[in-house]
C-alpha positions as a Markdown table, in Angstrom:
| # | Residue | x | y | z |
|---|---|---|---|---|
| 1 | Met | 92.1 | 55.3 | 76.3 |
| 2 | His | 94.1 | 53.6 | 73.1 |
| 3 | Lys | 91.1 | 54.4 | 71.1 |
| 4 | Leu | 90.7 | 58.4 | 71.4 |
| 5 | Gly | 92.7 | 60.6 | 69.3 |
| 6 | Arg | 95.7 | 62.8 | 70.6 |
| 7 | Ser | 94.2 | 66.0 | 71.4 |
| 8 | Asn | 91.7 | 63.9 | 73.6 |
| 9 | Arg | 94.2 | 61.7 | 75.7 |
| 10 | Asp | 96.1 | 64.7 | 76.4 |
| 11 | Lys | 93.0 | 66.7 | 77.5 |
| 12 | Val | 91.6 | 63.5 | 79.7 |
| 13 | Gln | 96.1 | 63.8 | 81.2 |
| 14 | Gln | 95.3 | 67.0 | 82.0 |
| 15 | Phe | 92.5 | 67.2 | 83.5 |
| 16 | Met | 93.9 | 64.2 | 85.4 |
| 17 | Ala | 97.2 | 66.7 | 86.5 |
| 18 | Ile | 95.6 | 69.2 | 87.3 |
| 19 | Thr | 92.8 | 67.4 | 89.7 |
| 20 | Gly | 94.0 | 64.9 | 91.1 |
| 21 | Ala | 90.9 | 62.2 | 89.6 |
| 22 | Ser | 91.0 | 59.1 | 88.3 |
| 23 | Glu | 90.8 | 58.1 | 83.9 |
| 24 | Lys | 87.9 | 56.6 | 84.3 |
| 25 | Val | 86.3 | 60.2 | 86.5 |
| 26 | Ala | 88.4 | 62.5 | 83.8 |
| 27 | Leu | 86.4 | 60.6 | 80.8 |
| 28 | Gln | 83.3 | 61.2 | 82.3 |
| 29 | Ala | 83.5 | 64.5 | 82.9 |
| 30 | Leu | 85.4 | 64.7 | 79.8 |
| 31 | Lys | 82.2 | 63.5 | 77.8 |
| 32 | Ala | 79.7 | 65.6 | 79.7 |
| 33 | Ser | 81.0 | 68.4 | 78.5 |
| 34 | Asp | 81.6 | 66.8 | 74.9 |
| 35 | Trp | 85.3 | 67.4 | 75.6 |
| 36 | His | 85.9 | 71.1 | 76.2 |
| 37 | Leu | 88.5 | 70.9 | 79.1 |
| 38 | Glu | 87.1 | 74.5 | 80.8 |
| 39 | Gly | 83.6 | 72.6 | 80.7 |
| 40 | Ala | 84.5 | 69.1 | 82.2 |
| 41 | Phe | 86.6 | 70.9 | 85.1 |
| 42 | Asp | 82.6 | 72.7 | 86.0 |
| 43 | Val | 81.7 | 69.7 | 85.6 |
| 44 | Phe | 83.8 | 68.2 | 88.2 |
| 45 | Tyr | 84.0 | 70.8 | 90.7 |
| 46 | Ser | 80.1 | 70.9 | 90.8 |
| 47 | Gln | 79.5 | 67.7 | 92.0 |
| 48 | Pro | 78.6 | 67.2 | 95.2 |
| 49 | His | 81.0 | 64.2 | 95.7 |
| 50 | Ile | 83.6 | 66.8 | 95.5 |
| 51 | Arg | 83.4 | 68.2 | 98.9 |
| 52 | Thr | 83.6 | 64.7 | 100.4 |
| 53 | Tyr | 86.8 | 64.9 | 99.2 |
| 54 | Thr | 88.5 | 67.1 | 102.3 |
| 55 | Asp | 89.2 | 66.9 | 105.1 |
| 56 | Thr | 87.5 | 69.1 | 108.2 |
| 57 | Arg | 90.9 | 68.5 | 110.6 |
| 58 | His | 93.2 | 69.5 | 107.7 |
| 59 | Leu | 90.6 | 72.3 | 106.9 |
| 60 | Glu | 91.1 | 73.2 | 110.2 |
| 61 | Glu | 95.2 | 73.4 | 110.5 |
| 62 | Leu | 95.2 | 75.4 | 107.1 |
| 63 | Tyr | 92.7 | 77.8 | 108.3 |
| 64 | His | 95.1 | 78.1 | 111.7 |
| 65 | Arg | 98.3 | 78.3 | 109.8 |
| 66 | Tyr | 97.3 | 81.4 | 108.4 |
| 67 | Lys | 94.8 | 82.9 | 111.1 |
| 68 | Asp | 95.6 | 86.2 | 112.6 |
| 69 | Ser | 97.4 | 86.2 | 116.2 |
| 70 | Tyr | 94.7 | 88.8 | 117.3 |
| 71 | Ala | 91.8 | 88.8 | 115.8 |
| 72 | Asp | 90.1 | 85.0 | 114.5 |
| 73 | Met | 90.6 | 86.0 | 110.8 |
| 74 | Ile | 93.3 | 85.7 | 108.0 |
| 75 | Leu | 94.5 | 89.5 | 107.6 |
| 76 | Val | 97.1 | 90.5 | 105.1 |
| 77 | Asp | 100.0 | 88.5 | 107.1 |
| 78 | Gly | 98.9 | 85.8 | 107.0 |
| 79 | Ile | 97.6 | 86.7 | 102.9 |
| 80 | Thr | 100.8 | 87.2 | 102.9 |
| 81 | Leu | 102.1 | 84.3 | 104.0 |
| 82 | Leu | 99.5 | 81.1 | 102.1 |
| 83 | Cys | 100.4 | 83.2 | 98.9 |
| 84 | Asn | 104.6 | 82.2 | 99.4 |
| 85 | Asp | 103.0 | 78.8 | 99.8 |
| 86 | Leu | 101.0 | 79.3 | 96.4 |
| 87 | Gln | 103.9 | 80.6 | 94.4 |
| 88 | Val | 101.7 | 82.9 | 94.2 |
| 89 | Asp | 101.7 | 87.1 | 93.9 |
| 90 | Pro | 99.5 | 88.7 | 96.4 |
| 91 | Gln | 98.4 | 90.9 | 93.2 |
| 92 | Asp | 98.0 | 88.2 | 90.9 |
| 93 | Ile | 94.7 | 87.9 | 89.7 |
| 94 | Val | 93.9 | 84.8 | 91.1 |
| 95 | Met | 93.7 | 85.7 | 94.1 |
| 96 | Leu | 90.6 | 87.4 | 93.1 |
| 97 | Val | 89.7 | 84.4 | 91.9 |
| 98 | Leu | 89.7 | 82.7 | 94.6 |
| 99 | Ser | 88.2 | 85.2 | 97.4 |
| 100 | Trp | 85.2 | 85.3 | 94.8 |
| 101 | His | 85.2 | 81.6 | 95.5 |
| 102 | Met | 85.4 | 81.8 | 99.2 |
| 103 | Lys | 82.3 | 85.2 | 98.8 |
| 104 | Ala | 85.3 | 87.4 | 100.8 |
| 105 | Ala | 83.4 | 90.7 | 102.0 |
| 106 | Thr | 86.6 | 92.9 | 102.1 |
| 107 | Met | 89.7 | 92.8 | 99.8 |
| 108 | Cys | 93.4 | 91.1 | 101.9 |
| 109 | Glu | 90.5 | 89.4 | 104.7 |
| 110 | Phe | 88.7 | 86.3 | 105.0 |
| 111 | Ser | 86.8 | 84.6 | 107.8 |
| 112 | Lys | 87.2 | 81.3 | 108.9 |
| 113 | Gln | 83.7 | 80.7 | 107.7 |
| 114 | Glu | 84.2 | 82.3 | 104.1 |
| 115 | Phe | 87.7 | 80.2 | 104.3 |
| 116 | Ile | 86.3 | 76.9 | 105.2 |
| 117 | Ser | 83.4 | 77.1 | 102.7 |
| 118 | Gly | 85.8 | 78.4 | 99.5 |
| 119 | Leu | 87.9 | 76.1 | 100.2 |
| 120 | Gln | 84.9 | 73.2 | 100.6 |
| 121 | Ala | 83.9 | 74.3 | 97.5 |
| 122 | Leu | 86.8 | 74.1 | 95.5 |
| 123 | Gly | 88.0 | 70.8 | 96.9 |
| 124 | Ile | 91.0 | 72.0 | 99.0 |
| 125 | Asp | 92.5 | 70.4 | 102.3 |
| 126 | Thr | 96.0 | 69.9 | 101.9 |
| 127 | Leu | 98.3 | 73.3 | 100.6 |
| 128 | Glu | 99.0 | 70.1 | 97.8 |
| 129 | Lys | 95.4 | 70.2 | 96.4 |
| 130 | Phe | 95.7 | 74.4 | 96.6 |
| 131 | Arg | 98.8 | 74.7 | 94.4 |
| 132 | Glu | 96.9 | 72.2 | 91.8 |
| 133 | Arg | 93.5 | 74.6 | 92.1 |
| 134 | Ile | 95.2 | 77.4 | 90.9 |
| 135 | Gln | 95.5 | 77.0 | 87.3 |
| 136 | Tyr | 91.4 | 75.8 | 87.0 |
| 137 | Met | 91.1 | 79.1 | 88.8 |
| 138 | Arg | 92.3 | 81.0 | 86.0 |
| 139 | Ser | 90.9 | 79.2 | 83.5 |
| 140 | Glu | 87.5 | 80.5 | 85.1 |
| 141 | Leu | 88.5 | 83.7 | 83.5 |
| 142 | Lys | 88.3 | 82.6 | 79.6 |
| 143 | Asp | 84.8 | 81.8 | 80.6 |
| 144 | Asp | 82.6 | 84.7 | 79.4 |
| 145 | Gln | 79.6 | 84.1 | 83.0 |
| 146 | Lys | 82.4 | 83.8 | 85.6 |
| 147 | Phe | 84.1 | 87.0 | 84.0 |
| 148 | Arg | 81.1 | 89.1 | 84.5 |
| 149 | Glu | 80.5 | 87.3 | 88.1 |
| 150 | Ile | 84.1 | 87.9 | 89.1 |
| 151 | Tyr | 84.4 | 91.3 | 87.7 |
| 152 | Asn | 80.8 | 92.2 | 89.5 |
| 153 | Phe | 82.1 | 91.1 | 92.6 |
| 154 | Ala | 85.4 | 92.9 | 92.9 |
| 155 | Phe | 83.4 | 96.3 | 93.2 |
| 156 | Gly | 82.0 | 95.4 | 96.4 |
| 157 | Trp | 85.0 | 93.1 | 97.7 |
| 158 | Ala | 87.9 | 96.6 | 96.9 |
| 159 | Lys | 85.4 | 99.2 | 98.5 |
| 160 | Glu | 86.1 | 100.2 | 101.8 |
| 161 | Lys | 84.0 | 99.0 | 104.3 |
| 162 | Gly | 81.0 | 101.4 | 105.0 |
| 163 | Gln | 81.5 | 103.1 | 101.6 |
| 164 | Lys | 78.8 | 102.8 | 98.6 |
| 165 | Ser | 81.9 | 104.2 | 96.0 |
| 166 | Leu | 84.7 | 102.6 | 94.6 |
| 167 | Ala | 88.1 | 104.8 | 95.2 |
| 168 | Leu | 89.3 | 106.2 | 91.7 |
| 169 | Asp | 92.8 | 104.6 | 92.4 |
| 170 | Thr | 91.5 | 101.6 | 93.3 |
| 171 | Ala | 88.8 | 101.2 | 90.5 |
| 172 | Ile | 91.7 | 101.8 | 87.9 |
| 173 | Gly | 93.9 | 99.3 | 89.9 |
| 174 | Met | 91.0 | 96.9 | 89.6 |
| 175 | Trp | 90.1 | 97.4 | 86.4 |
| 176 | Gln | 93.9 | 97.1 | 84.2 |
| 177 | Leu | 94.1 | 93.7 | 86.4 |
| 178 | Leu | 90.7 | 92.6 | 84.9 |
| 179 | Phe | 91.4 | 93.9 | 81.2 |
| 180 | Ala | 95.0 | 92.1 | 81.3 |
| 181 | Glu | 92.8 | 89.4 | 81.3 |
| 182 | Asn | 90.2 | 90.0 | 79.3 |
| 183 | Gln | 91.3 | 92.4 | 77.0 |
| 184 | Trp | 89.9 | 95.9 | 76.2 |
| 185 | Pro | 92.3 | 98.2 | 74.3 |
| 186 | Leu | 90.8 | 100.8 | 75.9 |
| 187 | Val | 91.3 | 100.5 | 78.8 |
| 188 | Asp | 94.3 | 102.9 | 79.3 |
| 189 | His | 92.6 | 105.4 | 77.7 |
| 190 | Trp | 89.7 | 105.4 | 80.3 |
| 191 | Cys | 91.9 | 105.4 | 83.2 |
| 192 | Gln | 93.7 | 108.1 | 82.0 |
| 193 | Phe | 90.2 | 110.2 | 81.2 |
| 194 | Leu | 89.2 | 109.4 | 84.6 |
| 195 | Gln | 92.6 | 111.0 | 86.4 |
| 196 | Ala | 92.1 | 114.1 | 83.7 |
| 197 | Arg | 88.7 | 115.0 | 84.0 |
| 198 | His | 86.3 | 113.2 | 86.5 |
| 199 | Asn | 89.0 | 112.9 | 89.8 |
| 200 | Lys | 85.8 | 111.2 | 92.0 |
| 201 | Ala | 85.2 | 107.6 | 93.7 |
| 202 | Ile | 83.0 | 105.3 | 91.2 |
| 203 | Ser | 79.2 | 104.2 | 91.4 |
| 204 | Arg | 78.5 | 100.6 | 90.9 |
| 205 | Asp | 76.9 | 101.5 | 88.3 |
| 206 | Thr | 79.7 | 102.8 | 86.2 |
| 207 | Trp | 81.6 | 99.8 | 87.2 |
| 208 | Ser | 78.9 | 97.6 | 86.5 |
| 209 | Gln | 78.0 | 99.4 | 82.7 |
| 210 | Leu | 82.0 | 99.9 | 81.5 |
| 211 | Leu | 81.9 | 96.2 | 81.2 |
| 212 | Glu | 79.3 | 96.3 | 79.4 |
| 213 | Phe | 80.2 | 99.0 | 77.2 |
| 214 | Ala | 83.8 | 97.3 | 76.9 |
| 215 | Arg | 82.1 | 94.3 | 75.5 |
| 216 | Thr | 79.5 | 95.5 | 73.0 |
| 217 | Val | 80.8 | 98.6 | 71.8 |
| 218 | Asp | 83.4 | 98.3 | 69.3 |
| 219 | Pro | 87.2 | 100.1 | 70.2 |
| 220 | Thr | 86.1 | 102.4 | 67.2 |
| 221 | Leu | 83.2 | 103.1 | 68.2 |
| 222 | Ser | 81.7 | 102.2 | 65.3 |
| 223 | Asn | 78.3 | 100.7 | 66.7 |
| 224 | Tyr | 78.2 | 103.6 | 70.0 |
| 225 | Asp | 75.0 | 104.9 | 70.0 |
| 226 | Ala | 75.0 | 108.3 | 71.6 |
| 227 | Glu | 70.8 | 107.9 | 73.0 |
| 228 | Gly | 71.6 | 104.4 | 74.3 |
| 229 | Ala | 71.4 | 104.8 | 77.9 |
| 230 | Trp | 74.7 | 104.5 | 79.0 |
| 231 | Pro | 75.6 | 106.6 | 82.7 |
| 232 | Tyr | 77.2 | 110.3 | 82.1 |
| 233 | Leu | 80.9 | 109.3 | 82.3 |
| 234 | Ile | 80.9 | 106.8 | 79.5 |
| 235 | Asp | 78.8 | 109.4 | 77.4 |
| 236 | Glu | 82.2 | 111.9 | 78.3 |
| 237 | Phe | 84.9 | 109.2 | 77.5 |
| 238 | Val | 83.4 | 108.9 | 74.3 |
| 239 | Glu | 83.4 | 112.7 | 73.9 |
| 240 | Tyr | 87.1 | 112.6 | 74.8 |
| 241 | Leu | 88.0 | 109.8 | 72.9 |
| 242 | Asn | 86.8 | 111.9 | 70.0 |
| 243 | Glu | 88.3 | 115.3 | 70.8 |
| 244 | Asn | 91.4 | 113.6 | 71.0 |
| 245 | Asp | 91.3 | 111.8 | 67.9 |
| 246 | Ile | 91.9 | 108.9 | 70.2 |
| 247 | Val | 89.9 | 106.1 | 68.4 |
| 248 | Gln | 91.4 | 106.2 | 65.4 |
| 249 | Lys | 95.5 | 106.1 | 66.5 |
| 250 | Ser | 94.0 | 102.9 | 68.5 |
| 251 | His | 92.2 | 101.4 | 65.9 |
| 252 | Met | 95.6 | 101.7 | 63.5 |
| 253 | Asp | 97.6 | 101.0 | 66.3 |
| 254 | Asp | 95.6 | 97.4 | 66.8 |
| 255 | Pro | 98.3 | 95.0 | 65.9 |
| 256 | Ala | 95.4 | 92.6 | 65.5 |
| 257 | Arg | 93.7 | 94.5 | 62.8 |
C-alpha cells in the first residue's frame, strides 16, 4: 500500500474498517470503482460471495432476540431493542434505509423473511457487523439513484395498511426526514402550505412528483413551467409561494447564494 497516495491509502483503511474486508479485497473494490468510496461499497456488497459470509444459525439467533413474544414478527418493542443495540435513534433515517434493504412492507415491523433476507443481502449475521454497516447505509443516501429508490419506497412503507394514500401528518414527517438528508430549501414552506391549504392525505402521484419538482425546479422557480404536467397540488404550491413573496425571501436567505 506504500505506492498509493495518502488519500487513497485513507480510503483503503476506511473501506477495511467499515466492511471488515482484507486489504486485497479493499484494493480490488476501490480500483473497480475508480477510487470512489461509495461505489466501492456497492461493488463489495453486490458480490454474491458476501452472502456466504452470513451464518444462518447466527441470523436465527438475531431474529429471535428481536421477535415479538406473541407473533412471528419483529414489532415495535423488538425494533426499539434493535435500535438500542445499534445505538441508533428509532427516528433516525438509517432505519428507513435498513427497511428498504429488507423490502419491509410496513413501518415498525419486519417479517422473519424480510429480516433474514435483508441481513443476508447486507452481509450481516452479528450485531458487530450490523453496527459496522450503519455508516455504509448512511452513505447510500448520497447516491442520487438510491435516494430516489428509498424515497419512493417510503410511501408504501409509511402508509397505513389497506390505504392508497399517505396520511398528511405522516407524509410531512417523512418529507422533513428525507429532505434533511437531500436538502430542498422549500421543504418547510411545502409542509406549511399543505397544512394551511390542503389538509388531506397525499396520493402516490403527488409524492413521487414532488421529488421530481424538488430536483428539477430551481428554488427561485426561475425554470418553473406553468404548462408542465405537475399535479395540481404542486401548481397550487407555486401560486402560494408567489402570493406570499416566499421565493424572493428564500432566495435572499439562502447562505449558499
